[in-house]
C-alpha positions in Angstrom: 140.5 80.8 75.4 138.9 84.1 74.2 135.9 85.6 75.9 133.1 87.0 73.7 133.2 90.8 73.5 130.5 92.7 75.4 131.2 96.1 73.8 127.7 96.0 72.2 126.1 96.0 75.7 127.8 99.0 77.2 125.9 100.7 80.1 126.5 104.2 81.5 128.9 104.9 84.4 125.9 105.8 86.6 124.2 102.5 85.8 127.5 100.7 86.5 127.5 102.0 90.1 124.3 100.1 90.8 125.3 96.7 89.2 129.0 96.5 90.2 129.8 94.3 93.2 133.1 92.9 94.5 134.1 89.7 92.7 137.1 87.7 93.8 136.8 84.6 91.6 137.2 84.8 87.9 137.0 82.7 84.7 140.3 81.6 83.3 139.9 83.5 80.1 141.8 86.5 78.6 140.2 89.9 78.5 138.9 90.8 75.0 141.5 92.7 73.0 139.1 95.5 72.2 138.3 96.0 75.9 142.0 96.1 76.7 142.5 98.8 74.1 139.7 100.9 75.4 140.9 100.5 79.0 144.4 101.6 78.0 143.1 104.6 76.1 141.2 105.7 79.2 144.2 105.1 81.4 146.6 107.0 79.1 144.2 110.0 79.1 143.8 110.1 82.8 147.6 109.7 83.4 148.3 112.5 81.0 145.6 114.9 82.3 146.3 114.3 86.0 150.0 113.4 86.1 149.4 109.9 87.3 151.1 106.5 86.6 148.2 104.1 86.6 148.9 101.0 84.6 147.1 97.8 83.5 148.8 94.5 84.2 147.6 91.5 82.2 148.2 87.8 82.7 150.2 88.1 85.9 149.0 86.1 88.8 151.5 87.5 91.3 149.7 90.7 92.2 147.7 89.3 95.2 149.2 87.7 98.3 149.3 83.9 98.1 147.1 83.3 101.1 144.3 85.5 99.6 144.4 83.4 96.4 144.2 80.2 98.4 141.3 81.2 100.6 139.4 83.9 98.7 140.4 84.4 95.1 140.6 82.5 91.9 142.2 83.3 88.5 143.3 86.7 89.6 145.6 87.7 86.7 144.6 91.1 85.5 144.7 94.3 87.5 145.1 98.1 87.5 148.1 99.4 89.6 147.1 102.7 91.2 150.3 104.7 91.2 151.3 108.3 91.1 154.0 110.7 92.2 154.3 111.1 95.9 152.6 114.5 96.6 149.9 115.9 98.9 146.5 114.4 98.1 147.8 111.6 95.9 145.8 109.0 97.8 142.6 110.9 97.1 143.5 111.4 93.5 144.1 107.7 92.9 140.9 106.8 94.8 139.0 109.2 92.5 140.4 108.1 89.2 140.6 104.4 90.3 136.8 104.6 90.9 136.4 106.0 87.4 138.4 103.3 85.8 136.7 100.6 87.9 133.3 101.7 86.8 134.4 102.2 83.2 135.6 98.6 83.2 132.1 97.6 84.5 130.5 99.3 81.5 132.7 97.1 79.2 131.4 93.9 80.8 134.2 93.3 83.4 133.9 92.6 87.1 136.3 94.0 89.7 137.8 93.8 93.1 139.4 96.8 94.8 142.4 95.6 96.9 143.8 98.1 99.2 146.0 96.2 101.6 146.5 92.6 100.5 148.2 93.0 97.2 151.8 92.1 96.5 153.5 95.4 97.0 156.8 94.1 95.5 155.1 93.1 92.3 152.9 96.1 92.0 155.6 98.6 92.9 156.5 101.2 90.3 160.0 101.7 89.0 159.6 105.4 88.3 159.5 106.7 91.8 155.7 106.6 92.2 153.8 105.5 95.2 151.2 102.7 94.9 148.0 102.8 96.9 146.3 99.6 95.8 145.3 97.5 92.8 141.9 96.9 91.2 141.5 93.3 89.9 139.6 93.0 86.6 138.2 90.1 84.7 135.1 88.0 83.9 133.7 86.9 87.2 132.4 83.4 87.9 129.4 85.4 89.3 128.5 89.1 89.3 129.0 89.3 93.1 126.5 90.4 95.7 125.7 93.7 97.4 127.7 94.2 100.6 126.1 94.9 103.9 125.5 98.6 104.0 124.7 101.3 106.5 121.4 103.2 106.5 121.3 106.6 104.8 120.7 108.4 108.1 124.0 107.0 109.4 126.1 108.6 106.7 124.5 112.0 105.9 122.5 114.9 107.0 120.9 117.7 105.0 119.8 121.2 106.3 116.2 121.4 105.3 114.4 119.2 102.8 116.7 116.8 101.2 116.7 117.2 97.3 116.7 114.3 95.0 120.2 114.9 93.7 121.6 114.6 97.3 119.6 111.4 98.0 120.8 109.9 94.7 124.4 110.7 95.6 124.1 109.1 99.0 122.5 106.0 97.6 125.5 105.6 95.2 128.2 106.0 97.8 126.6 103.3 99.9 127.4 101.0 97.0 131.0 102.2 96.7 134.0 100.0 97.9 135.7 101.5 101.0 138.4 100.2 103.3 137.2 97.0 104.9 133.7 98.0 103.9 133.5 100.2 107.0 131.8 103.1 105.2 133.6 105.5 107.6 132.3 108.7 105.8 129.7 111.4 106.5 128.3 114.0 104.1 126.5 117.1 105.2 124.4 119.2 102.7 123.4 122.8 103.0 121.9 124.2 99.8 124.4 123.5 97.1 127.3 123.0 99.5 128.3 119.5 100.4 130.9 118.7 103.0 132.6 115.2 103.1 134.5 113.9 106.2 136.1 110.6 106.6 137.5 108.9 109.7 141.3 109.1 109.9 143.1 106.0 108.9 145.5 104.5 106.4 142.9 104.6 103.6 141.2 107.8 104.4 142.4 109.6 101.3 141.6 106.7 99.0 138.1 106.4 100.5 137.5 110.2 100.0 138.4 109.9 96.3 136.1 106.9 95.8 133.2 108.5 97.6 133.6 111.8 95.8 133.6 110.1 92.4 130.5 108.1 93.1 128.6 111.0 94.6 129.5 113.3 91.7 128.3 110.8 89.1 124.9 110.1 90.8 124.2 113.6 92.1 125.4 115.5 89.1 128.3 117.9 89.4 126.0 120.7 88.1 123.8 120.4 91.2 126.3 121.1 94.0 129.9 122.1 95.0 132.2 120.6 97.5 132.7 122.8 100.6 
């Protein structure tokens, strides 16, 4: 069964931040061929520019652990494998560009689920010596999901002086970002144009940093600040 293309209703990446929610149950339909082509073009560009090995896997239901499919997921057959050469900062890089691809997919009418720990590592493993940090499930959701429980702005940031709109916009966007176990273990400090990001230490700290940085940059505008 073929799903109707939604390429004529593309939104911006910034708009996608505010409408994307985690979706674990999907319709049993193939992703439109035009959307697959555009996803692969974006993946190829990112891989070439940043020396990564991200790949799109289609029609393979073995990417998620069986117990997750039994209790939480349905028709999980398409996903991005987040992979790259093992080097310093690779987790953050894959978090950053994974966030870009996840939101790009949303602009094309797809729903998503970022899976950091419960994916089938033997299936998603790369054969070219890369490390894999997670997968992003893609497809047409049975629903569009719901906003997850979120911390208050004051719990995740501070700004020296009057908080500018760009900083507030950035914080609002990162509160919608997927993070490990939805713990939102990050804190941003602003001082003029300087922004400092810290994340609690843990297995997914680097990935979370990358995700948060991408969301913040899109909403705040990279022209308005610089990372300290």
